[in-house]
BAFI-3210 file (N, C-alpha, C; in Angstrom, 3 decimals, decimal comma, padded with zeros to 6 digits):
// residues 232
n [1|2|3|4|5|6|7|8|9|10|11|12|13|14|15|16|17|18|19|20|21|22|23|24|25|26|27|28|29|30|31|32|33|34|35|36|37|38|39|40|41|42|43|44|45|46|47|48|49|50|51|52|53|54|55|56|57|58|59|60|61|62|63|64|65|66|67|68|69|70|71|72|73|74|75|76|77|78|79|80|81|82|83|84|85|86|87|88|89|90|91|92|93|94|95|96|97|98|99|100|101|102|103|104|105|106|107|108|109|110|111|112|113|114|115|116|117|118|119|120|121|122|123|124|125|126|127|128|129|130|131|132|133|134|135|136|137|138|139|140|141|142|143|144|145|146|147|148|149|150|151|152|153|154|155|156|157|158|159|160|161|162|163|164|165|166|167|168|169|170|171|172|173|174|175|176|177|178|179|180|181|182|183|184|185|186|187|188|189|190|191|192|193|194|195|196|197|198|199|200|201|202|203|204|205|206|207|208|209|210|211|212|213|214|215|216|217|218|219|220|221|222|223|224|225|226|227|228|229|230|231|232]
n.u [140,878|137,555|134,603|131,588|129,246|130,553|132,586|135,017|137,118|138,916|140,502|141,889|142,824|145,120|146,257|147,115|149,492|150,778|152,299|153,336|155,704|158,621|160,771|162,490|162,155|162,952|160,862|160,069|158,427|156,609|158,770|160,084|162,941|162,379|162,212|160,506|158,865|158,578|154,778|154,089|152,823|152,456|152,806|152,617|151,257|147,831|145,810|145,176|146,701|149,088|146,999|146,612|149,053|149,286|147,812|148,965|150,290|152,500|153,617|156,483|158,743|156,282|154,535|153,993|151,931|151,976|149,755|148,295|151,347|152,784|154,867|156,196|155,798|154,118|154,791|157,338|157,589|156,655|158,492|160,334|160,124|159,615|160,784|160,312|158,579|156,362|155,186|152,993|152,075|150,224|151,562|154,377|155,740|155,887|156,979|159,144|160,234|159,703|161,413|164,044|164,228|164,075|166,406|167,917|166,787|168,243|167,274|166,378|166,624|165,093|162,485|160,768|159,228|156,671|155,460|152,572|148,728|146,512|145,658|146,953|149,817|150,487|151,512|149,563|149,633|150,963|150,609|149,758|150,492|149,807|148,077|148,864|146,470|146,141|144,063|143,074|140,632|138,551|135,100|135,871|136,657|140,399|142,740|145,324|148,888|149,313|146,660|145,412|146,678|144,972|141,943|139,370|136,633|133,322|132,084|133,489|135,368|138,143|138,745|136,739|137,548|140,125|139,531|138,139|139,948|141,246|140,384|142,136|144,164|145,172|147,118|145,903|144,859|145,126|145,169|143,463|144,312|142,950|142,306|139,697|137,329|134,444|133,953|132,434|129,713|128,373|127,300|127,219|124,299|124,691|128,323|129,805|127,889|128,300|130,880|131,482|129,474|130,507|132,934|131,987|130,867|133,375|133,679|135,017|134,913|134,289|135,124|135,420|138,600|138,996|138,166|138,016|137,441|137,855|137,060|135,812|135,490|135,463|137,434|138,078|139,827|139,471|139,141|140,335|139,081|139,246|136,074|134,736|133,450|131,259|129,810|127,773]
n.v [122,799|123,755|124,342|125,587|125,845|126,729|127,437|124,969|124,899|126,271|127,758|125,323|124,526|127,218|126,669|123,878|124,102|125,780|123,985|122,214|123,063|121,991|123,297|126,232|128,986|131,199|134,117|136,624|139,417|142,645|143,840|142,948|140,497|138,074|135,496|132,597|130,759|127,337|126,566|129,706|132,410|132,835|136,122|135,925|134,254|134,507|137,449|139,288|140,246|141,408|143,122|144,959|145,922|147,083|150,038|150,848|153,529|155,752|158,083|159,851|159,559|158,874|156,854|153,215|150,563|147,170|144,782|141,249|140,560|138,977|137,695|139,815|140,947|143,485|145,352|145,853|147,277|149,476|149,939|151,238|154,020|154,902|155,430|153,484|151,016|148,840|145,545|142,742|139,380|136,239|134,272|132,225|130,979|133,164|135,368|134,840|134,742|137,022|138,517|137,105|138,099|140,629|141,168|140,039|142,107|144,218|146,174|145,970|148,281|149,438|148,139|146,375|143,361|141,322|138,488|137,797|138,312|139,939|142,764|142,615|142,643|145,284|148,222|149,822|153,019|153,625|154,569|155,605|156,438|155,266|152,308|149,283|146,532|142,776|141,073|137,373|135,970|134,142|132,717|130,495|128,117|127,980|125,627|125,355|126,969|128,364|127,963|129,716|132,813|132,723|132,105|133,206|132,777|131,964|134,358|136,340|136,921|137,934|139,948|141,589|142,452|143,733|145,953|147,400|148,245|149,956|152,157|153,228|153,205|155,015|158,074|161,086|162,284|159,897|157,294|153,851|151,122|148,234|144,836|143,516|140,629|139,570|137,276|136,198|136,463|134,379|134,056|136,958|139,337|141,500|142,400|144,583|146,534|145,353|145,584|148,787|149,536|147,999|149,700|152,468|152,268|152,648|155,029|155,310|155,981|154,582|153,475|153,008|152,109|150,550|148,228|144,254|142,029|138,551|136,289|134,449|135,809|138,756|141,309|143,955|146,899|149,232|152,175|153,160|156,321|158,950|159,100|162,940|165,086|166,925|164,710|161,964]
n.w [068,310|068,952|067,489|066,532|064,276|061,948|059,156|059,752|057,459|055,829|057,904|058,988|056,864|057,350|059,585|059,499|057,588|059,303|060,972|059,393|059,437|061,583|063,277|063,789|060,703|057,906|057,064|054,471|055,532|054,609|053,830|056,043|057,377|058,633|061,651|062,209|064,776|065,415|066,520|066,413|065,255|062,036|060,584|057,372|056,366|056,348|055,062|056,342|058,277|056,832|055,748|057,853|058,167|055,609|056,493|058,756|059,989|061,497|064,483|064,710|067,272|068,774|071,257|071,287|071,851|070,703|070,732|071,146|069,895|068,721|066,545|066,373|064,389|063,435|065,609|064,729|062,426|063,428|064,890|062,762|062,475|065,413|068,506|070,606|071,437|072,959|072,985|073,187|074,363|074,857|074,406|075,769|072,958|071,322|071,930|072,662|070,318|069,303|071,070|069,885|067,215|067,257|068,419|066,265|063,643|065,148|066,686|069,567|070,722|070,772|071,261|073,277|074,838|076,172|078,038|078,383|079,540|077,907|079,159|081,306|081,160|080,910|082,469|085,248|084,671|082,636|078,673|076,306|072,565|070,125|069,743|068,621|067,182|066,312|066,914|067,534|065,498|064,688|065,340|067,815|069,979|071,260|071,830|071,651|071,607|069,140|067,521|069,906|068,541|066,957|067,077|068,715|071,943|070,811|072,195|071,156|073,806|074,021|072,263|072,979|076,081|075,328|073,689|075,777|077,555|076,278|076,608|078,797|078,604|076,668|075,340|075,573|072,679|071,466|069,662|068,565|066,183|064,599|063,460|061,938|061,798|059,794|060,733|063,075|062,617|062,850|065,099|066,061|065,053|064,005|064,236|063,474|064,596|067,142|068,280|068,066|069,995|072,384|072,383|072,681|074,875|076,871|076,519|073,509|070,239|067,320|063,968|060,560|058,562|056,745|054,321|053,261|051,215|051,637|049,896|051,693|053,969|055,857|055,827|058,301|059,017|062,481|063,406|066,305|068,415|071,595|072,746|072,335|074,153|073,632|071,477|071,881]
ca.u [139,674|136,214|134,128|130,074|128,124|131,321|133,021|136,857|137,974|139,685|141,314|142,310|144,501|146,059|146,557|148,090|150,457|152,168|152,361|154,535|157,498|159,132|161,965|162,633|162,701|162,722|159,801|159,737|157,200|156,731|160,186|161,478|163,494|161,422|162,550|159,406|159,683|157,441|153,530|154,132|151,438|153,314|152,208|152,681|150,312|146,830|145,813|144,517|148,258|149,066|146,220|146,694|150,374|149,543|147,343|150,226|151,322|153,137|154,350|157,893|158,155|155,052|154,631|153,000|151,459|151,288|148,915|148,976|152,214|153,115|156,357|156,782|156,583|153,968|156,098|158,878|157,477|155,998|160,008|161,168|159,942|160,051|161,832|159,717|157,482|155,869|154,607|152,218|151,225|150,368|152,083|155,906|156,843|156,041|157,450|160,661|160,590|159,828|162,960|165,173|163,521|164,617|167,898|168,329|167,051|168,847|165,582|165,931|166,839|163,800|161,412|160,111|158,046|156,534|154,429|151,471|147,507|145,659|146,199|147,886|151,294|150,521|151,541|148,600|150,427|151,477|149,731|150,142|149,810|148,976|147,908|148,079|145,899|145,597|143,492|142,223|139,395|137,707|134,995|135,602|137,403|141,543|143,553|147,038|149,151|148,973|145,496|145,186|146,521|143,919|140,773|138,721|135,586|132,408|131,373|134,712|135,500|139,142|138,510|136,141|138,545|141,335|138,799|137,573|141,294|141,950|140,641|142,741|145,499|145,497|146,856|144,389|144,306|145,690|144,325|143,435|144,142|142,284|141,370|138,793|136,673|132,912|133,468|131,606|128,644|127,595|127,152|125,949|123,490|125,672|129,572|130,211|127,267|128,829|132,027|130,893|128,464|131,289|133,533|131,021|130,981|134,150|134,206|135,581|133,943|134,826|135,356|135,857|139,427|139,768|137,789|138,454|136,778|138,994|136,507|135,010|134,829|135,794|138,456|138,060|140,661|138,769|139,952|138,810|139,604|138,286|135,077|134,784|132,701|129,999|129,680|126,889]
ca.v [123,567|123,727|125,233|125,445|126,868|127,940|126,858|125,690|124,451|127,578|127,673|123,923|124,912|127,896|125,343|122,829|125,074|126,214|123,095|121,857|123,604|121,886|124,252|127,894|129,281|132,324|134,560|137,932|140,150|143,833|144,011|142,735|139,272|137,535|133,870|132,065|129,719|126,528|127,150|131,488|132,457|133,383|137,362|136,064|133,772|135,352|138,433|140,323|140,856|142,451|144,284|145,676|147,145|148,243|150,563|150,783|154,890|155,684|159,522|159,859|159,942|158,150|155,557|152,230|149,385|146,148|144,034|140,416|141,104|137,298|137,521|140,907|141,826|145,049|146,299|146,217|148,348|150,881|150,665|151,648|155,723|155,327|154,313|153,084|149,834|147,668|143,967|142,299|138,348|135,494|132,734|132,401|130,752|134,369|136,247|134,119|134,664|138,434|139,171|137,047|138,797|142,618|141,709|140,221|143,127|145,592|146,462|145,760|149,374|150,395|147,612|145,045|142,242|140,675|137,565|138,627|137,789|141,458|144,168|142,405|143,016|146,534|149,230|150,981|154,461|153,324|154,859|154,938|157,207|154,347|151,261|148,498|145,225|141,618|139,905|136,542|136,515|132,973|132,250|129,295|127,624|127,480|124,692|125,151|128,278|128,306|128,213|131,215|133,076|132,445|131,535|133,806|132,282|132,283|135,629|137,220|137,926|138,521|141,419|142,587|142,874|144,715|147,271|147,824|148,208|150,575|153,964|153,471|153,196|156,394|159,145|162,550|162,109|158,434|156,289|152,479|150,479|146,972|144,209|142,775|139,659|139,552|135,682|136,380|136,708|133,224|134,605|138,005|139,183|142,731|142,620|146,088|147,351|145,015|146,080|149,836|149,013|147,934|150,723|153,532|152,307|153,045|156,341|155,360|156,526|153,609|154,102|151,693|152,439|149,943|146,636|144,200|140,860|137,847|135,537|133,526|136,744|140,391|141,901|145,688|147,924|149,503|153,054|153,961|157,478|158,965|160,228|164,211|164,989|166,613|163,560|161,309]
ca.w [067,771|069,393|066,867|066,020|063,008|061,109|058,402|059,885|056,270|055,645|059,317|059,122|056,336|057,826|061,155|058,711|056,830|060,309|061,540|059,121|060,519|062,904|063,251|063,160|059,122|057,929|056,448|054,553|056,014|054,568|053,794|057,344|057,246|059,995|061,491|062,855|065,498|065,893|067,294|066,093|063,857|060,660|059,268|055,975|056,047|056,688|054,215|057,633|059,015|056,072|055,672|059,071|058,085|054,591|057,181|059,559|060,044|063,044|064,425|065,298|068,870|069,731|072,561|070,782|072,218|069,722|071,623|070,324|069,378|068,239|065,901|066,498|062,832|063,119|066,020|063,931|061,385|063,933|065,450|061,635|062,495|066,581|069,535|071,847|070,845|073,938|072,513|074,627|073,617|076,087|073,887|075,599|072,017|070,553|072,708|072,601|068,649|068,505|070,990|068,664|065,938|067,617|067,861|064,772|063,330|065,509|067,333|070,505|072,029|070,747|071,719|074,374|074,428|077,334|078,448|079,684|078,851|077,078|080,143|082,828|080,759|080,528|084,187|085,362|084,423|080,855|077,939|074,462|071,395|069,244|070,449|067,124|067,570|065,092|067,683|067,298|064,848|064,681|066,665|068,240|070,977|070,776|072,263|072,011|071,656|067,691|067,854|070,623|068,302|065,421|067,889|070,122|072,144|070,453|072,734|071,503|074,708|074,223|071,683|074,157|077,159|074,588|073,860|077,066|078,327|076,007|077,376|080,070|078,030|075,236|075,672|075,079|071,557|070,977|068,525|068,143|065,295|064,995|062,970|062,550|060,934|060,045|060,896|064,238|062,243|063,101|066,811|066,287|064,211|063,601|064,542|063,957|065,589|068,602|068,512|068,231|071,452|072,891|072,513|073,095|076,523|077,300|075,767|072,551|068,826|065,964|062,242|059,691|058,324|055,336|053,998|052,067|050,989|051,125|049,832|052,884|055,875|055,617|056,913|057,997|059,709|062,493|064,067|067,707|069,501|072,402|071,991|072,673|075,547|072,923|071,038|072,466]
c.u [138,169|135,609|132,504|129,740|129,522|132,141|134,819|137,789|139,067|141,277|142,293|144,041|145,631|146,963|147,703|149,235|151,579|152,969|153,298|156,102|157,700|160,313|161,892|162,885|162,363|161,487|159,992|158,638|157,388|158,115|161,242|162,032|163,397|161,962|161,178|159,830|158,310|156,106|153,378|153,442|152,927|152,056|151,619|151,878|148,756|147,015|145,253|146,141|149,024|148,560|146,468|147,756|150,405|148,938|147,879|150,639|151,454|153,634|155,607|157,510|157,023|155,863|153,952|153,186|150,797|150,952|148,522|150,149|152,607|154,692|157,139|156,760|155,915|154,789|157,415|159,016|156,940|157,941|161,183|160,278|159,591|160,705|161,166|158,174|157,579|155,392|154,454|151,816|151,487|151,100|153,565|156,477|157,019|156,989|159,401|160,896|160,888|161,276|164,182|164,452|164,243|165,684|168,551|168,125|168,055|167,706|165,886|166,330|165,631|162,247|161,283|159,385|158,103|155,315|153,611|149,750|146,608|146,596|146,990|149,948|151,550|150,165|150,554|148,828|150,770|150,361|150,545|149,213|148,871|149,037|147,414|146,939|145,506|145,242|142,900|141,068|138,322|136,809|134,770|136,921|138,999|141,520|144,621|147,633|148,895|147,850|144,951|145,652|145,498|142,551|140,641|137,654|134,423|131,572|132,589|135,344|136,857|139,369|138,595|137,051|139,702|140,196|138,683|138,727|141,731|142,229|141,378|144,430|146,068|145,832|145,674|143,791|144,710|144,687|144,402|143,626|143,673|142,126|140,774|137,869|135,059|132,657|132,403|129,971|127,516|127,160|126,219|125,611|123,720|127,010|129,952|129,672|127,624|129,766|131,754|130,179|129,492|132,312|133,225|131,037|131,807|134,964|135,057|134,991|134,979|134,432|135,895|137,181|139,309|138,803|138,407|137,859|137,377|138,355|135,155|134,648|135,818|136,334|138,184|138,854|139,689|139,577|139,682|139,916|138,920|137,438|135,120|133,598|131,366|129,472|128,688|126,763]
c.v [123,459|124,236|125,250|126,397|128,014|127,012|126,419|124,943|125,121|127,411|126,658|123,643|125,614|127,102|124,290|123,222|125,524|125,309|121,808|121,916|122,893|122,510|125,895|128,081|130,651|132,787|135,915|138,644|142,076|144,674|143,608|141,074|138,865|135,886|133,621|131,031|129,463|127,066|128,538|131,387|133,366|135,045|137,045|135,231|133,572|136,857|139,740|141,185|142,095|143,944|145,219|146,280|147,492|149,703|151,594|152,504|155,581|157,518|159,190|160,580|159,570|157,143|154,986|151,484|148,566|144,710|142,903|140,617|139,850|137,474|138,829|142,185|143,250|145,867|146,483|147,164|149,402|151,052|151,365|153,126|156,023|154,771|153,316|152,303|148,829|146,316|143,197|140,819|137,374|134,170|132,948|132,327|132,393|135,318|136,105|134,439|136,352|139,078|138,347|138,029|140,434|142,807|141,310|141,074|144,498|146,391|146,764|147,072|150,026|149,774|146,882|144,484|141,726|139,656|138,148|138,089|139,802|142,586|143,912|142,580|144,729|147,326|149,650|152,531|154,279|153,785|155,316|155,891|156,915|153,216|150,333|146,834|144,404|140,697|138,729|136,492|135,301|133,517|131,144|128,862|127,341|126,680|124,542|127,072|128,876|128,949|129,976|132,373|133,701|132,423|132,731|132,494|132,895|133,491|136,367|138,249|138,409|139,765|142,218|143,439|143,576|145,561|147,906|148,194|149,587|152,249|154,334|153,869|154,520|157,749|160,202|162,407|161,064|158,348|154,546|152,222|148,817|146,587|143,403|141,971|139,529|137,899|135,157|136,837|135,848|133,405|135,735|138,699|140,594|142,893|143,475|146,858|146,703|145,519|147,838|150,127|149,033|149,160|152,477|153,109|152,449|154,048|156,870|155,109|154,887|154,056|153,394|152,131|152,277|149,177|145,934|142,483|139,535|136,580|135,002|134,446|138,038|140,868|143,616|145,771|148,736|151,331|153,457|155,127|157,402|159,917|161,862|164,109|166,014|165,798|162,371|159,813]
c.w [068,586|068,404|066,753|064,857|062,123|060,166|058,811|058,542|056,378|057,305|059,489|058,534|056,684|058,874|060,418|058,455|058,051|060,705|060,832|059,102|062,088|063,697|062,931|061,382|059,020|056,943|056,200|054,929|055,350|054,513|054,829|056,911|058,539|060,339|062,505|063,692|065,308|066,340|067,413|065,247|063,334|059,888|058,249|055,401|056,170|055,255|055,473|057,953|057,869|055,034|056,935|058,837|057,190|055,455|058,477|059,567|061,776|063,058|065,091|066,806|069,460|070,383|071,636|071,785|070,706|070,683|070,412|069,619|068,279|067,871|066,295|065,086|063,012|064,184|065,679|062,901|061,864|064,449|063,754|061,828|063,642|067,322|070,270|071,471|071,869|072,786|073,461|073,743|075,194|075,698|074,547|074,398|071,492|071,067|072,753|071,330|068,262|069,181|070,065|067,698|066,023|067,843|066,770|064,157|063,511|066,462|068,750|071,410|071,838|071,239|072,360|074,390|075,943|077,815|078,920|078,434|078,985|078,416|080,992|082,719|080,431|081,854|084,022|085,147|082,914|080,190|076,948|073,619|070,315|069,941|069,186|067,920|066,274|066,124|067,179|066,982|064,721|065,632|067,275|069,261|071,005|072,105|072,776|071,477|070,409|067,868|068,882|069,530|066,947|065,721|068,924|070,742|071,213|071,538|072,220|072,615|075,053|073,733|072,584|074,774|076,332|074,607|075,112|078,078|077,907|076,106|078,038|079,622|077,157|076,117|075,411|073,700|071,106|070,485|068,819|067,059|065,443|063,963|063,147|061,635|060,681|060,336|061,224|064,133|062,327|064,323|066,816|065,013|063,320|064,489|064,273|065,078|067,099|069,498|068,523|069,078|072,373|073,613|073,176|074,836|077,772|076,995|074,465|071,253|068,322|064,683|061,483|058,752|056,582|055,119|052,787|052,018|050,397|050,326|050,496|053,945|054,842|056,546|056,714|058,914|060,904|063,684|065,109|068,335|070,249|072,387|072,981|073,617|074,476|071,759|072,345|071,651]
res [x|x|x|x|x|x|x|x|x|x|x|x|x|x|x|x|x|x|x|x|x|x|x|x|x|x|x|x|x|x|x|x|x|x|x|x|x|x|x|x|x|x|x|x|x|x|x|x|x|x|x|x|x|x|x|x|x|x|x|x|x|x|x|x|x|x|x|x|x|x|x|x|x|x|x|x|x|x|x|x|x|x|x|x|x|x|x|x|x|x|x|x|x|x|x|x|x|x|x|x|x|x|x|x|x|x|x|x|x|x|x|x|x|x|x|x|x|x|x|x|x|x|x|x|x|x|x|x|x|x|x|x|x|x|x|x|x|x|x|x|x|x|x|x|x|x|x|x|x|x|x|x|x|x|x|x|x|x|x|x|x|x|x|x|x|x|x|x|x|x|x|x|x|x|x|x|x|x|x|x|x|x|x|x|x|x|x|x|x|x|x|x|x|x|x|x|x|x|x|x|x|x|x|x|x|x|x|x|x|x|x|x|x|x|x|x|x|x|x|x|x|x|x|x|x|x|x|x|x|x|x|x]
***
């Protein structure tokens, strides 16, 4: 992982913890009994995945997209309530892991997982009531599949491209729930302002739903909605 101007010790500990596993292993997460494959991000190894899961509310009958779906954990939590969940991840290891877990949990009839980079994995006409995203949050350059689940570039281009595509794939009253970290403040003076302006450019408004200080970074759950015509 290539990083400048940031403290990489916490993330190196996280990577080392993942690399200790050379074979699939069991992991409990929010009542789900998952199997995590090597090179796949473990949602129980950081605070932010559980934080997003704590604030995940799904309406029965809704169509859900889980971008950066990883092991499928958030998809499966959504599938407890609704019958149509699509997960998209760039990592073939992650998608195979999610597909394995969907069969193991008996949720294959409710979930689908696709290997793709961001919106290339979503049909032009596909729209969703809820889009969930736990994107890579560290402003560093990833060098392998595991690091791609943790690190975005210094410009946070992955998160930006994700937000830019949301408006085209939300139903009229749809919403987006995205985790975010202030780690990128080493490159942006106002990270939240940067994300909010990005959302406004594509017709979305942003609200901070929840905030948690981990000690070395602050996690936030961001709620995006389509901006109404009277809103400026």
